N, C-alpha and C positions, 0 to 999 in steps of 0.2 A: 504494500500500500504506500502511496506517495504522500500521504498526509492531506490530500485534498478533501474538502468537505463536499461529498457527492450530493448531499441533501440540500445544500445551500440554495437559497432563492426559490425553494420549492420544486427544484428541477426533477425530483423523483415522482412528484404528483401524489404524495402520500399524506398531504395535509400539514406537513411540518418541515423543519430544516434539518432533521436528523439523518445522518448517514446510515445506510443499511449495508451490511456486509454479505447478506444473502438475498437472493431474489425475493421480492415481495410484490404481491398482486396490487395493481392500482384499481381502486374501487370507486367509491363516491358516485359521481355522475355517470361513470362508465359501467356501473354494476348492471349486469344483465344484458349489456350490449355486446354485439359481435364486432370486434375490431378487425379490419381487413387491410389496414396499412398504417405504418408508423414511421416517424422520422425524429431525430434528435439533433439539436444544435448544441453549442457549448453550454448554454444556460437555459434552454427551453426545449419542450417536446410537443409533438402534435400527433394525433391519431385520426384516422378516418374510420367511421363505422359502416357496417353493411347497409345501413339506411341512408348513407351519404352525408352524414353529419361530420363536422370538423370540431375536434376538441383540442384545446391548447392549455399549457401550463408552464410555469417556471419563471425565469427572469423577464420582466416586462420593460424592455428598453426600446424607446422610439416607436411604440405601438406594435412591436413584433408579434404579440399574441393575438391581436385583432379585437381586443376588448377595450371598452371606453374608460375603464377604471384607472388606467395608468399606474397600476401597482402590480407587484409580483403576485402570481397565482400559485398557491401551494397545492391545489387540487385541480383536476381537469374541469374545464368549463367550455360549453358549446360556444362557438363563434356565431353570435346572433346575426351578424350582418350577412351570413351565408345561409341562414335558414330559408328554406324554400328552393334552394339550389341543390343539385346533387354533386357533392364533392367526390371525386374519384381518385384523387391522389394528393399527396402533400410532400414537400421537401423542406427540411430545415438544415441550416449549415452555419458554422461559425457562431459568433455571438449575436449578430443582428440580421440574419437572413432567414426568410421563410417564404414559401409560396404554396398556394392551394390551386388545384386544377378541378374545374367543374365540367360537368357534362352538358353540352348544348346540342340538342337534337337538330338534325338537318331539317330545314323547312321543306314542307311538302308542296309548296307553291313554286 
């Protein structure tokens, strides 16, 4: 172990800043949901559910999580701005980068 605080900023999504040395299930808002995609940046994480919802948590720098609170999220929270759209993928990288991909059906006209 390198002495890093893996739980800092809520990046583990477990509701606190505590480092865990063994795998621990992320629950809360994700309980009972089927996760089909996940990505993690340096301080933040994101998952896509089978229903096409995007959940993010961790360090909130420059609006990276997509929530209006402007504070670190210690537990997964749905990105409300994308409700009603079907998110099909997510990519998080570094300390301040993330992107979500949504499904846009081709027009029949």
